[in-house]
C-alpha positions as CSV (number, residue, x, y, z in Angstrom):
1,M,47.5,-76.1,-111.4
2,G,49.1,-74.5,-108.4
3,M,50.4,-75.8,-105.3
4,Q,47.8,-77.8,-103.1
5,T,48.0,-79.0,-99.6
6,D,46.1,-80.2,-96.9
7,V,44.4,-77.4,-94.8
8,K,44.9,-77.7,-91.0
9,A,43.6,-75.5,-88.3
10,A,45.3,-74.2,-84.9
11,H,43.5,-72.4,-82.3
12,V,44.8,-70.3,-79.6
13,E,43.6,-68.3,-76.8
14,A,46.9,-66.7,-75.4
15,T,49.9,-65.5,-77.0
16,G,52.4,-68.3,-78.2
17,T,53.6,-70.4,-81.0
18,M,50.6,-71.9,-82.9
19,V,52.4,-73.9,-85.5
20,S,56.2,-75.2,-84.6
21,Y,57.3,-75.6,-88.3
22,G,57.3,-73.7,-91.4
23,T,54.0,-73.5,-93.4
24,R,51.5,-71.1,-95.1
25,V,48.7,-69.3,-93.5
26,K,45.6,-69.3,-95.6
27,G,43.4,-67.8,-93.6
28,Y,42.0,-66.8,-89.9
29,Q,39.3,-66.5,-87.8
30,F,39.2,-64.2,-84.6
31,L,37.2,-63.2,-81.7
32,G,37.8,-60.2,-79.6
33,A,37.0,-59.9,-76.0
34,G,36.4,-56.2,-75.2
35,T,40.3,-55.5,-75.2
36,A,41.5,-53.0,-78.2
37,G,44.8,-54.0,-79.7
38,D,46.8,-55.6,-82.2
39,I,46.8,-59.4,-83.4
40,I,50.4,-60.1,-84.6
41,L,51.4,-63.2,-86.4
42,R,55.3,-63.6,-86.6
43,D,57.6,-66.1,-88.5
44,G,60.6,-67.2,-85.9
45,G,59.0,-66.7,-82.5
46,A,58.1,-63.7,-80.5
47,T,60.6,-61.4,-81.7
48,G,60.5,-62.7,-85.3
49,I,59.6,-61.1,-88.6
50,V,55.9,-59.4,-88.5
51,R,54.4,-61.4,-91.5
52,L,50.5,-60.0,-90.6
53,Q,49.2,-57.5,-88.2
54,F,46.2,-55.9,-87.7
55,N,44.1,-53.9,-85.0
56,I,40.8,-55.0,-83.4
57,S,38.5,-52.6,-81.6
58,A,37.4,-53.0,-78.0
59,T,33.8,-53.6,-79.4
60,P,34.3,-55.8,-82.6
61,L,31.6,-57.7,-84.6
62,N,32.4,-61.2,-83.6
63,P,33.6,-63.5,-84.9
64,L,35.3,-62.1,-88.2
65,S,36.9,-64.4,-90.9
66,F,39.4,-63.5,-93.6
67,L,41.0,-65.6,-96.5
68,I,44.4,-64.9,-97.5
69,P,44.5,-64.5,-101.3
70,G,46.9,-66.7,-103.6
71,E,49.0,-69.2,-101.8
72,G,48.8,-67.5,-98.5
73,I,51.5,-66.1,-96.5
74,L,54.7,-68.0,-96.1
75,F,56.3,-68.5,-92.5
76,K,59.4,-70.2,-93.0
77,T,60.4,-71.1,-89.4
78,D,57.0,-71.2,-87.3
79,V,53.7,-69.4,-86.7
80,H,53.7,-67.1,-83.4
81,V,50.8,-65.0,-82.4
82,T,50.5,-62.3,-80.0
83,L,46.9,-61.5,-78.8
84,P,45.2,-58.8,-76.8
85,T,44.0,-59.9,-73.3
86,G,40.8,-62.2,-73.9
87,A,41.1,-62.5,-77.8
88,K,41.2,-66.0,-79.5
89,I,42.3,-66.9,-83.0
90,T,42.0,-69.6,-85.2
91,V,44.6,-69.9,-88.2
92,F,44.0,-72.1,-91.3
93,Y,47.4,-73.3,-92.8
94,G,49.1,-75.6,-95.1
């Protein structure tokens, strides 16, 4: 059997660090707020390595949820998110 850890959740409504230590992101749910742009998850702070980036439209169908296959995406340092104005995100990690 593969790696198993407790899954936790972090929610933010502004750009910043979501998780302050290394972890694996296993899924996410986001809500747009009428502003198109990219949601960017980085490893290593605001200028770190981009691990996940996706675009949301100005009129998304809200909320949208996605599971990441396998063991998720490894973030070695931390999980930092950049959000378009008004967007919100919950990340599931462990």
